[in-house]
Steps between C-alpha positions, in 0.01 A plus 500: 500500500630845423580767761211713370256214537624440855451868584146488348400196709637656822316835429171339399504246778439215259695182446619416148227239486227742593616763251519235225140402577380856467677542162338166382145572636485865406396407148179327637412722803474856610762575773374650827611838633726333765661299218560810290639681811750211558606504132547882514693467829730249335556739209549799724205697358158611622162384374446839345831461308395149394172629342640830372508565136742744341801648667530479875602806693743434779386685812762707677493482882353852492209400277439177698480705814245733326281207386525328840368822660236551225314183580430615853338828397117556499345593154485860616864501600595345162308777312665774705838345439449475132390865491803607698735311269331647187527849650870448584587360162337802325705743717826381347 
């Protein structure tokens, strides 16, 4: 087995046998979300990256922090934040 395959099996938490079964069975069944998460974990990507079409944008730590904060805002706070950002970008 290659070094990459070893790393994949360690990251996904699957044995070589289990991963081989997934590859064989995927043609006949729809994988579950936990299965897809394990595949993504093994490949070092997120589910959103797995399903994304087109070019992926790599988030900087600054943008990740912004998105992490955004999800905790109320709809009103999000609207106010967007308005503030639009105002600030027009002031340049």
